[in-house]
MIVO-616300 format. One record per residue (C-alpha): x, y, z; residue number from 0; residue in three letters. Coordinates in Angstrom, 3 decimals, padded with zeros to 6 digits, m for minus. Each point is the difference from the previous one (the first is absolute). Layout:
N
SITE         X         Y         Z  pos  code
SITE         X         Y         Z  NUM   ALA
...
//
This chain:
463
SITE         X         Y         Z  pos  code
SITE   043.233  m094.373   000.215    0   UNK
SITE   003.236   000.570   002.423    1   UNK
SITE   001.587   002.011  m002.631    2   UNK
SITE  m002.794   001.923  m000.455    3   UNK
SITE  m000.425   001.082   003.742    4   UNK
SITE   003.805   000.285   000.539    5   UNK
SITE   000.305   002.919  m003.319    6   UNK
SITE  m002.742   001.472   002.047    7   UNK
SITE   001.366  m000.306   003.426    8   UNK
SITE   003.750   001.025  m001.886    9   UNK
SITE  m002.089   003.007  m001.323   10   UNK
SITE  m001.401   001.524   002.940   11   UNK
SITE   003.613  m000.053   001.648   12   UNK
SITE   001.304   001.851  m002.069   13   UNK
SITE  m002.312   002.968  m000.569   14   UNK
SITE  m000.296   000.102   003.659   15   UNK
SITE   004.229  m000.054  m000.003   16   UNK
SITE  m000.021   002.707  m003.530   17   UNK
SITE  m002.966   002.230   002.777   18   UNK
SITE   001.944  m000.163   003.104   19   UNK
SITE   003.072   001.068  m001.966   20   UNK
SITE  m001.210   003.259  m001.263   21   UNK
SITE  m000.838   000.148   003.139   22   UNK
SITE   003.488  m000.468   001.624   23   UNK
SITE   001.071   002.237  m002.177   24   UNK
SITE  m002.526   002.813   000.141   25   UNK
SITE   000.540  m000.257   003.758   26   UNK
SITE   003.967   000.077  m000.790   27   UNK
SITE  m000.266   003.157  m002.061   28   UNK
SITE  m001.867   001.846   002.583   29   UNK
SITE   002.230  m000.663   003.048   30   UNK
SITE   003.271   001.131  m002.361   31   UNK
SITE  m001.868   003.172  m001.135   32   UNK
SITE  m002.709   000.921   002.771   33   UNK
SITE   001.517  m001.553   003.141   34   UNK
SITE   003.176   000.455   001.677   35   UNK
SITE   002.180  m000.771  m002.008   36   UNK
SITE  m001.748   002.842  m002.839   37   UNK
SITE   001.493   001.658  m002.747   38   UNK
SITE   000.091   003.398  m001.698   39   UNK
SITE  m001.303  m001.198  m002.745   40   UNK
SITE  m002.362  m003.246  m001.744   41   UNK
SITE   001.491  m001.635  m002.773   42   UNK
SITE  m001.511   000.444  m003.570   43   UNK
SITE  m003.374  m002.018   000.025   44   UNK
SITE   001.399  m002.080  m003.455   45   UNK
SITE   002.721  m001.060   002.133   46   UNK
SITE  m002.164  m001.125   002.766   47   UNK
SITE  m002.839  m001.617  m002.037   48   UNK
SITE   002.558  m002.118  m002.703   49   UNK
SITE   002.285  m001.108   003.823   50   UNK
SITE  m003.437  m001.267   001.569   51   UNK
SITE  m001.047  m001.860  m003.370   52   UNK
SITE   004.193  m001.750   000.166   53   UNK
SITE  m000.999  m000.800   003.543   54   UNK
SITE  m003.536  m001.926  m000.683   55   UNK
SITE   001.295  m002.051  m003.345   56   UNK
SITE   003.709  m000.711   001.740   57   UNK
SITE  m001.192  m001.067   003.848   58   UNK
SITE  m002.852  m001.668  m000.923   59   UNK
SITE   001.933  m001.676  m003.284   60   UNK
SITE   002.825  m001.367   002.625   61   UNK
SITE  m002.577  m001.248   002.617   62   UNK
SITE  m001.132  m002.883  m002.628   63   UNK
SITE   003.190  m000.974  m000.446   64   UNK
SITE   001.177  m000.197   003.269   65   UNK
SITE  m003.417  m002.018   000.225   66   UNK
SITE  m002.409   001.934   002.133   67   UNK
SITE  m002.699  m000.281  m002.105   68   UNK
SITE   000.348  m003.516   000.149   69   UNK
SITE  m001.755  m002.016   002.578   70   UNK
SITE   001.298  m001.900   002.807   71   UNK
SITE  m001.480  m001.613   003.033   72   UNK
SITE   003.340  m000.763   001.285   73   UNK
SITE   001.347   003.185   000.217   74   UNK
SITE  m000.246   001.494   003.197   75   UNK
SITE  m000.879   003.939   001.031   76   UNK
SITE   004.070   000.470   000.959   77   UNK
SITE   001.377  m002.094  m003.258   78   UNK
SITE  m003.180   002.747  m002.578   79   UNK
SITE   001.810   002.801   001.991   80   UNK
SITE   003.633  m000.860  m000.527   81   UNK
SITE  m000.917  m000.353  m003.540   82   UNK
SITE  m001.554   002.637  m000.532   83   UNK
SITE   002.568   002.243   002.276   84   UNK
SITE   002.782  m002.049  m003.282   85   UNK
SITE  m002.085   001.016  m002.848   86   UNK
SITE  m000.460   003.414   001.213   87   UNK
SITE   003.382   000.764   000.265   88   UNK
SITE   000.485  m002.020  m003.857   89   UNK
SITE  m002.605   001.958  m000.712   90   UNK
SITE   001.246   003.827   001.114   91   UNK
SITE   003.229  m000.736  m001.545   92   UNK
SITE  m001.246  m000.483  m003.453   93   UNK
SITE  m002.162   002.588   000.070   94   UNK
SITE   003.315   002.555   001.296   95   UNK
SITE   002.211  m001.696  m002.730   96   UNK
SITE  m003.259   000.582  m002.796   97   UNK
SITE  m000.039   003.506   001.397   98   UNK
SITE   003.402   000.927  m000.567   99   UNK
SITE   000.106  m001.703  m003.070  100   UNK
SITE  m002.937   001.871  m001.500  101   UNK
SITE   001.353   003.217   001.156  102   UNK
SITE  m002.652   000.456   002.397  103   UNK
SITE   000.901   002.120   003.221  104   UNK
SITE  m002.449  m000.211   003.013  105   UNK
SITE   000.721   000.235   003.615  106   UNK
SITE   002.221  m002.533   001.802  107   UNK
SITE  m002.247   000.513   003.124  108   UNK
SITE  m003.242  m000.534  m001.457  109   UNK
SITE   000.839  m003.113  m001.481  110   UNK
SITE   002.018  m001.080   002.901  111   UNK
SITE  m003.619   000.190   002.349  112   UNK
SITE  m001.532  m001.360  m002.770  113   UNK
SITE   001.336  m002.799  m000.059  114   UNK
SITE  m000.144  m000.568   003.535  115   UNK
SITE  m003.444   001.179  m000.048  116   UNK
SITE  m000.726  m002.703  m002.847  117   UNK
SITE   001.586  m002.936   002.301  118   UNK
SITE  m002.438   001.035   002.931  119   UNK
SITE  m003.715   000.501  m001.780  120   UNK
SITE   000.644  m002.592  m002.007  121   UNK
SITE   000.941  m002.210   003.127  122   UNK
SITE  m002.977   001.752   001.672  123   UNK
SITE  m001.969  m000.569  m002.442  124   UNK
SITE   000.885  m004.185  m001.105  125   UNK
SITE  m000.267  m000.864   003.454  126   UNK
SITE  m003.557   001.339   000.003  127   UNK
SITE  m001.138  m001.251  m002.948  128   UNK
SITE   000.970  m003.674   001.509  129   UNK
SITE  m001.967   000.237   002.796  130   UNK
SITE  m002.959   001.307  m001.131  131   UNK
SITE   000.233  m003.229  m002.806  132   UNK
SITE   000.671  m002.459   002.280  133   UNK
SITE  m002.909   001.350   002.373  134   UNK
SITE  m002.136  m000.130  m003.271  135   UNK
SITE   000.966  m003.723  m000.353  136   UNK
SITE  m001.072  m000.845   003.121  137   UNK
SITE  m003.166   000.971  m000.235  138   UNK
SITE  m000.730  m002.007  m003.566  139   UNK
SITE  m000.363   003.015  m001.449  140   UNK
SITE   000.801  m000.648  m004.147  141   UNK
SITE   001.387  m003.553  m000.072  142   UNK
SITE   000.031  m002.117  m002.655  143   UNK
SITE  m000.663  m003.892   000.160  144   UNK
SITE   001.604  m002.544  m000.987  145   UNK
SITE  m000.356  m003.862  m001.277  146   UNK
SITE   003.865  m001.733   000.301  147   UNK
SITE  m000.167  m003.246  m002.679  148   UNK
SITE   002.753  m002.407   002.217  149   UNK
SITE   000.086  m000.833   003.184  150   UNK
SITE   003.703  m001.204   000.485  151   UNK
SITE   003.028   001.659   000.580  152   UNK
SITE  m000.140   003.035  m003.040  153   UNK
SITE  m003.386   000.864   000.332  154   UNK
SITE   000.622  m000.403   004.204  155   UNK
SITE   003.111   002.557  m000.813  156   UNK
SITE  m002.738   002.298  m002.270  157   UNK
SITE  m002.169   000.296   003.054  158   UNK
SITE   003.131   001.334   001.959  159   UNK
SITE   001.079   002.437  m002.294  160   UNK
SITE  m003.599   001.593   000.521  161   UNK
SITE  m000.936  m000.219   003.124  162   UNK
SITE   003.709   001.902  m000.027  163   UNK
SITE  m001.069   002.651  m002.069  164   UNK
SITE  m003.261   000.898   001.657  165   UNK
SITE   000.353   003.747  m001.204  166   UNK
SITE  m000.659  m001.065  m003.732  167   UNK
SITE  m004.028  m001.017   001.706  168   UNK
SITE   000.149  m003.628  m001.399  169   UNK
SITE  m001.227  m003.085   002.031  170   UNK
SITE  m000.450  m003.407  m001.040  171   UNK
SITE  m003.394  m001.477   000.884  172   UNK
SITE   000.593  m003.459  m001.098  173   UNK
SITE   002.120  m002.510  m001.593  174   UNK
SITE  m000.061  m002.492  m002.782  175   UNK
SITE   001.961  m003.871   000.296  176   UNK
SITE   000.700  m002.623  m002.501  177   UNK
SITE   000.273  m002.284   003.449  178   UNK
SITE  m003.833  m001.182   000.866  179   UNK
SITE   000.943  m000.405   003.797  180   UNK
SITE   000.986   003.346   000.632  181   UNK
SITE  m003.440   001.178  m000.644  182   UNK
SITE  m001.777   001.535   002.659  183   UNK
SITE   003.866   001.225   001.707  184   UNK
SITE   000.769   002.951   000.994  185   UNK
SITE   003.947   000.828  m002.044  186   UNK
SITE   001.416   003.024   001.193  187   UNK
SITE  m003.726   001.476   001.928  188   UNK
SITE  m001.533  m000.842  m003.102  189   UNK
SITE  m002.641  m001.948  m000.682  190   UNK
SITE   000.309  m002.973  m002.396  191   UNK
SITE  m003.197  m000.081  m001.453  192   UNK
SITE   000.894  m002.000  m002.811  193   UNK
SITE   001.520  m002.280  m003.289  194   UNK
SITE   001.655   001.255  m002.699  195   UNK
SITE  m003.716  m000.705  m001.620  196   UNK
SITE  m002.365   001.703   001.377  197   UNK
SITE   002.083   003.342  m000.700  198   UNK
SITE  m003.405   000.739  m002.037  199   UNK
SITE  m002.130  m000.973   002.907  200   UNK
SITE   001.913   002.345   002.814  201   UNK
SITE  m000.099   002.957  m002.510  202   UNK
SITE  m003.519  m000.243  m000.145  203   UNK
SITE  m000.498  m000.174   003.838  204   UNK
SITE   002.009   002.802   001.127  205   UNK
SITE   001.207   003.615  m002.088  206   UNK
SITE   003.399  m000.596  m000.848  207   UNK
SITE   002.290   002.529  m001.463  208   UNK
SITE   003.236  m001.239  m000.822  209   UNK
SITE   001.424  m003.669  m000.282  210   UNK
SITE   003.860  m001.295   000.527  211   UNK
SITE   000.973  m003.272  m001.661  212   UNK
SITE   003.130  m000.736   002.443  213   UNK
SITE   000.046  m004.233  m001.238  214   UNK
SITE   003.126  m002.118   000.032  215   UNK
SITE   002.133  m000.452  m003.261  216   UNK
SITE  m001.460  m003.840   000.625  217   UNK
SITE  m003.617   001.902  m000.555  218   UNK
SITE   000.613   002.165  m002.654  219   UNK
SITE  m002.280  m001.883  m002.730  220   UNK
SITE  m003.095   001.040   002.219  221   UNK
SITE   000.537   003.537  m000.780  222   UNK
SITE  m000.900  m000.238  m003.545  223   UNK
SITE  m003.913  m001.844   000.995  224   UNK
SITE  m000.235   002.976   002.626  225   UNK
SITE   001.534   002.520  m002.060  226   UNK
SITE  m003.087  m000.815  m002.478  227   UNK
SITE  m002.409  m000.261   002.783  228   UNK
SITE   000.697   003.456   001.265  229   UNK
SITE   000.321   001.924  m003.022  230   UNK
SITE  m003.556  m000.298  m000.249  231   UNK
SITE  m000.528   001.739   003.000  232   UNK
SITE   000.539   004.169   000.892  233   UNK
SITE   002.483  m000.643   003.087  234   UNK
SITE   003.755   000.549  m000.752  235   UNK
SITE   002.338  m003.016   000.103  236   UNK
SITE   003.904   000.461   001.140  237   UNK
SITE   002.256  m003.074  m000.749  238   UNK
SITE   003.139  m000.564   002.820  239   UNK
SITE   002.166  m002.212  m001.546  240   UNK
SITE   001.416  m002.870   002.215  241   UNK
SITE   004.136   001.406  m000.319  242   UNK
SITE   000.286   000.936   003.845  243   UNK
SITE   001.914  m003.584   000.274  244   UNK
SITE   002.666   001.337  m002.345  245   UNK
SITE   000.430   003.794   000.696  246   UNK
SITE   003.513  m000.171   002.221  247   UNK
SITE   000.765   003.717   000.921  248   UNK
SITE  m001.873   003.276  m001.213  249   UNK
SITE  m002.232  m001.514  m002.622  250   UNK
SITE  m003.221   001.590  m001.328  251   UNK
SITE  m001.391   001.092  m003.082  252   UNK
SITE   001.406   002.454  m002.617  253   UNK
SITE  m000.588   001.377  m003.926  254   UNK
SITE   001.938  m000.230  m002.971  255   UNK
SITE  m000.818   002.027  m002.232  256   UNK
SITE  m003.439  m000.648   000.782  257   UNK
SITE   000.870  m003.892   000.322  258   UNK
SITE  m000.963  m001.224   003.874  259   UNK
SITE   002.913  m001.750   001.441  260   UNK
SITE   000.105  m001.661   003.047  261   UNK
SITE   003.517   000.380   001.994  262   UNK
SITE   001.512  m002.497   001.701  263   UNK
SITE   002.787   001.203   001.322  264   UNK
SITE   001.571   002.770   000.263  265   UNK
SITE   002.156   002.906   001.513  266   UNK
SITE  m001.880   001.576   002.542  267   UNK
SITE   002.599   003.107   000.254  268   UNK
SITE  m000.359   001.750  m002.830  269   UNK
SITE  m000.011   003.965  m001.703  270   UNK
SITE   000.270   002.862   002.820  271   UNK
SITE  m000.841  m002.799   003.043  272   UNK
SITE   003.770  m001.135  m001.248  273   UNK
SITE   001.052   003.510  m000.179  274   UNK
SITE  m001.431   000.777   003.223  275   UNK
SITE   001.268  m002.998   001.842  276   UNK
SITE   003.643   000.659  m001.109  277   UNK
SITE  m000.246   003.982   000.991  278   UNK
SITE  m001.168  m001.652   003.516  279   UNK
SITE   002.535  m002.029   000.129  280   UNK
SITE   003.304   002.123  m000.566  281   UNK
SITE  m001.244   003.417   002.152  282   UNK
SITE  m000.740  m002.676   003.237  283   UNK
SITE   003.113  m001.740  m000.653  284   UNK
SITE   001.758   003.163  m000.142  285   UNK
SITE  m001.732   000.942   003.143  286   UNK
SITE   000.839  m003.554   001.407  287   UNK
SITE   003.958   000.238  m001.010  288   UNK
SITE  m000.149   003.682   002.039  289   UNK
SITE  m001.688  m000.737   003.217  290   UNK
SITE   002.262  m004.278   000.339  291   UNK
SITE   003.126   001.769  m000.932  292   UNK
SITE   001.963  m000.292   003.296  293   UNK
SITE  m001.107  m003.446   000.035  294   UNK
SITE   000.704  m001.196  m002.683  295   UNK
SITE   003.678   001.254   000.638  296   UNK
SITE   000.081  m000.970   003.197  297   UNK
SITE  m001.549  m003.385  m001.019  298   UNK
SITE   003.132  m000.320  m002.579  299   UNK
SITE   002.331   000.639   002.519  300   UNK
SITE  m001.342  m002.324   001.866  301   UNK
SITE  m000.042  m003.334  m002.351  302   UNK
SITE   003.472   001.411  m001.125  303   UNK
SITE   001.659  m000.099   003.852  304   UNK
SITE  m001.458  m003.513   000.590  305   UNK
SITE   000.520  m002.400  m002.782  306   UNK
SITE   002.555  m000.053  m002.816  307   UNK
SITE  m001.350   000.176  m003.686  308   UNK
SITE  m002.226   002.502  m002.211  309   UNK
SITE  m002.583   002.966   002.255  310   UNK
SITE  m002.738  m000.267  m002.515  311   UNK
SITE  m001.304  m003.282  m001.676  312   UNK
SITE  m001.304  m000.751  m003.070  313   UNK
SITE  m001.919  m002.281  m001.110  314   UNK
SITE  m002.366  m001.389  m002.914  315   UNK
SITE  m003.438   000.959  m000.076  316   UNK
SITE  m002.675  m000.315  m002.578  317   UNK
SITE  m002.299   003.379  m000.626  318   UNK
SITE  m002.961   000.903  m002.401  319   UNK
SITE  m000.338  m002.270  m002.731  320   UNK
SITE   003.019  m002.758   000.537  321   UNK
SITE   002.326   002.583   000.168  322   UNK
SITE   003.022  m000.328   002.514  323   UNK
SITE   001.893   002.877   001.729  324   UNK
SITE   002.398  m000.174   003.133  325   UNK
SITE  m001.437   000.832   002.872  326   UNK
SITE   001.582   002.225   002.825  327   UNK
SITE   000.385  m000.778   003.491  328   UNK
SITE   002.089  m000.243   003.104  329   UNK
SITE   001.755  m002.983   000.088  330   UNK
SITE  m000.888  m002.433   002.597  331   UNK
SITE   001.730  m002.625  m000.543  332   UNK
SITE   003.309  m001.709   000.322  333   UNK
SITE   001.674   000.547  m003.892  334   UNK
SITE  m000.270  m004.114  m000.085  335   UNK
SITE  m003.230  m000.365   000.218  336   UNK
SITE  m001.485  m001.582  m002.989  337   UNK
SITE   003.558  m002.004  m001.032  338   UNK
SITE  m002.155  m002.775   000.353  339   UNK
SITE  m002.877   001.215  m002.045  340   UNK
SITE  m002.620   002.212   000.248  341   UNK
SITE  m002.516  m000.182   003.054  342   UNK
SITE  m002.473   001.646   001.926  343   UNK
SITE   000.789   001.963   003.137  344   UNK
SITE  m001.840  m001.941   003.138  345   UNK
SITE  m000.175   000.616   003.301  346   UNK
SITE   003.871  m000.165   002.271  347   UNK
SITE   001.300  m000.146  m003.318  348   UNK
SITE   003.358  m000.371   000.817  349   UNK
SITE   001.457   002.328  m002.665  350   UNK
SITE  m000.478   002.663   001.203  351   UNK
SITE   002.489   003.062   000.985  352   UNK
SITE   000.007   000.877   003.544  353   UNK
SITE  m002.648   002.779  m000.735  354   UNK
SITE  m001.888  m001.536  m003.331  355   UNK
SITE  m002.707  m001.121   002.555  356   UNK
SITE  m000.899   003.264   001.384  357   UNK
SITE   000.199   001.367  m003.638  358   UNK
SITE  m002.011  m002.498  m001.401  359   UNK
SITE  m002.908   000.360   002.906  360   UNK
SITE  m000.229   003.705   000.290  361   UNK
SITE   000.242  m000.122  m004.963  362   UNK
SITE   002.918   002.441   000.986  363   UNK
SITE   001.795  m001.924  m002.891  364   UNK
SITE  m002.633   000.474  m002.143  365   UNK
SITE   000.766   004.183  m000.340  366   UNK
SITE   002.525  m000.154  m003.169  367   UNK
SITE  m003.251  m001.393  m002.077  368   UNK
SITE  m000.630   004.076   000.043  369   UNK
SITE   002.407   000.409  m002.675  370   UNK
SITE  m001.714  m002.737  m001.952  371   UNK
SITE  m002.326   002.015   000.461  372   UNK
SITE   001.193   002.483  m001.601  373   UNK
SITE   001.516  m001.745  m002.810  374   UNK
SITE  m003.124  m001.751  m001.060  375   UNK
SITE   000.544  m003.117   000.641  376   UNK
SITE  m002.778  m000.255   002.897  377   UNK
SITE  m003.072   002.018   001.871  378   UNK
SITE  m000.795   000.613   003.145  379   UNK
SITE  m002.569  m001.764   000.337  380   UNK
SITE  m000.601  m003.559  m001.718  381   UNK
SITE   000.251  m003.738  m000.137  382   UNK
SITE   003.454  m000.495   002.114  383   UNK
SITE   002.567  m001.162  m002.897  384   UNK
SITE   001.087  m004.000  m000.053  385   UNK
SITE   003.270  m001.145  m001.353  386   UNK
SITE  m000.290  m001.940  m003.569  387   UNK
SITE   001.828  m002.958   001.692  388   UNK
SITE  m003.301  m000.561   002.101  389   UNK
SITE  m002.713   001.454  m002.425  390   UNK
SITE   000.276  m002.803  m002.462  391   UNK
SITE  m001.184  m002.430   003.100  392   UNK
SITE  m002.657   001.959   001.351  393   UNK
SITE  m001.579   000.915  m003.814  394   UNK
SITE  m000.371  m003.492  m000.495  395   UNK
SITE  m001.255  m000.577   003.850  396   UNK
SITE  m002.515   002.857   000.368  397   UNK
SITE  m002.701   001.055  m002.874  398   UNK
SITE  m000.266   003.685  m000.948  399   UNK
SITE   003.918   000.812   001.359  400   UNK
SITE   001.513   001.220  m003.110  401   UNK
SITE  m002.928   003.151   000.115  402   UNK
SITE   001.822   001.174   003.102  403   UNK
SITE   001.903   000.762  m002.784  404   UNK
SITE  m002.223   002.976  m002.101  405   UNK
SITE   001.402   002.920   002.588  406   UNK
SITE   003.210   000.857   001.764  407   UNK
SITE   001.246  m001.591   003.063  408   UNK
SITE   000.046   002.245   003.037  409   UNK
SITE   001.858   000.563   003.049  410   UNK
SITE  m003.258  m000.383   001.737  411   UNK
SITE  m003.034  m002.128  m000.527  412   UNK
SITE  m003.427  m000.977   000.442  413   UNK
SITE   000.842  m003.133   001.640  414   UNK
SITE   003.148   001.409   002.269  415   UNK
SITE  m001.714   002.036   001.565  416   UNK
SITE  m002.819  m002.850   000.750  417   UNK
SITE   002.513  m002.022   001.394  418   UNK
SITE   001.371  m002.028  m002.872  419   UNK
SITE   003.369  m000.050  m000.088  420   UNK
SITE   002.892  m002.633   000.265  421   UNK
SITE  m001.358  m003.577  m000.149  422   UNK
SITE  m003.278   000.889  m000.145  423   UNK
SITE  m002.790  m001.882  m002.108  424   UNK
SITE   000.935   001.302  m003.811  425   UNK
SITE  m003.577  m000.724  m000.960  426   UNK
SITE  m000.800   002.747   002.671  427   UNK
SITE   002.354   002.392  m001.355  428   UNK
SITE  m000.854  m000.376  m003.639  429   UNK
SITE  m003.962   000.509   000.492  430   UNK
SITE   001.027   003.091   001.880  431   UNK
SITE   002.358   001.274  m002.484  432   UNK
SITE  m002.729  m000.407  m002.714  433   UNK
SITE  m002.775   001.259   002.237  434   UNK
SITE   002.187   003.276   000.585  435   UNK
SITE   000.682  m000.289  m004.504  436   UNK
SITE  m003.438   000.114  m000.516  437   UNK
SITE  m000.927   003.045   003.054  438   UNK
SITE   002.636   001.384  m001.098  439   UNK
SITE  m000.105   004.224   001.135  440   UNK
SITE   001.957   002.683   000.931  441   UNK
SITE  m001.907  m000.069   003.047  442   UNK
SITE   000.710  m003.353   000.890  443   UNK
SITE   003.487   000.787  m000.909  444   UNK
SITE  m000.356   002.664   002.789  445   UNK
SITE  m001.651  m002.382   001.973  446   UNK
SITE   002.977  m002.799  m000.328  447   UNK
SITE   002.993   002.118   001.026  448   UNK
SITE  m001.931   001.467   002.997  449   UNK
SITE  m000.628  m003.395   001.617  450   UNK
SITE   003.352  m000.646  m000.691  451   UNK
SITE   001.855   002.863   001.389  452   UNK
SITE  m002.686  m000.543   002.861  453   UNK
SITE   001.861  m004.017   000.414  454   UNK
SITE  m001.289  m001.786  m002.486  455   UNK
SITE   003.254  m001.172  m000.985  456   UNK
SITE   000.534  m000.718   003.799  457   UNK
SITE  m001.363  m004.012  m000.480  458   UNK
SITE   001.103  m002.962   002.187  459   UNK
SITE   000.701  m001.640  m003.530  460   UNK
SITE   002.647   002.581  m000.859  461   UNK
SITE   003.679  m002.359   000.073  462   UNK
//
């Protein structure tokens, strides 16, 4: 039922987008040829209809690839607007390319107006649609009832997920448990109606549209008995596999040649997301180098005049997929700082140069890392890279530490703008790093960069 309703819900959004895109094209056409930019002659109607047809195919397909038709309760209005803008720009580029290679010619001003109107109108209709749907659900219309079998951790997660996606119109009316002591209690706001053996009685006593079996692995032997009982009913039945405890990063259900596969761990960035992030990094790194160039020149001169040794310091760090690279920093330590072995910087570290404390406090020593970004070693935003000599110990002490290497290391990150720098909790930093990886978006990158620019690196733990 989830999938059927989701397909119906998606088809409505696609049909609405197609209608709105057609309206946006008509408005752009009217603005160009009947408005203040009116041309002397209209283009041939064959070209107009052909251009409209291509637009009504390319834009919805691009929106689909950008996952704009997927239900995502955690996506905010701003986040959806940003994703819509990105998808509209990409669709426009594809649209223009297709027209060029098909030798079709159409007014460039009309196409520009169409892209602008498309973004504005589709964004407006989605905002209105979401508001109307939320109001409909709040009033309790068109709700489907669900009975969850399993009151443990997995069952509670199912209830949380359903409650977090109320726009689909489902509500949990009750829970069955394998533990008799829980009967009569309330789990996540849902009443525990009975034992697993009471499933037939509960279905007879109240209307249930769907049953979701969420039992732990050790109780899977009871699923067969439950399925035999439920086979005599018309209720929809779903089974949630107890594999969440093994999912480490960006896991989920995939399909390979019709074979369902549960993915427990994968790369969070792939395909166009990887391309967009790389373009984003290169463009902003170039801008940053231009803006901070004078500061870097002054810093280089100060380092040279105040201590003996090179201006820049290269240090081995671990990046994406465990590959090592040499990070660039302005030297803030004496050249003999590690003659006795690798050691983390500490507060009032005696190894620092005369201006080393100042450079580290205000993160000026990090500026050369923009060149690491251009080389592709790093990203502007990501988990801060650590030295391989320390990582082996971290991996043994901290579960899931290695997962932070699924993406490129960053100059700044979610942990850093939240004050986790220097000798702060490694466990907490990993928690923030993994949150960033699981919830990555260009909008989140931009948010972190803005917070960094506004003082996110001015931390009392920076030394």
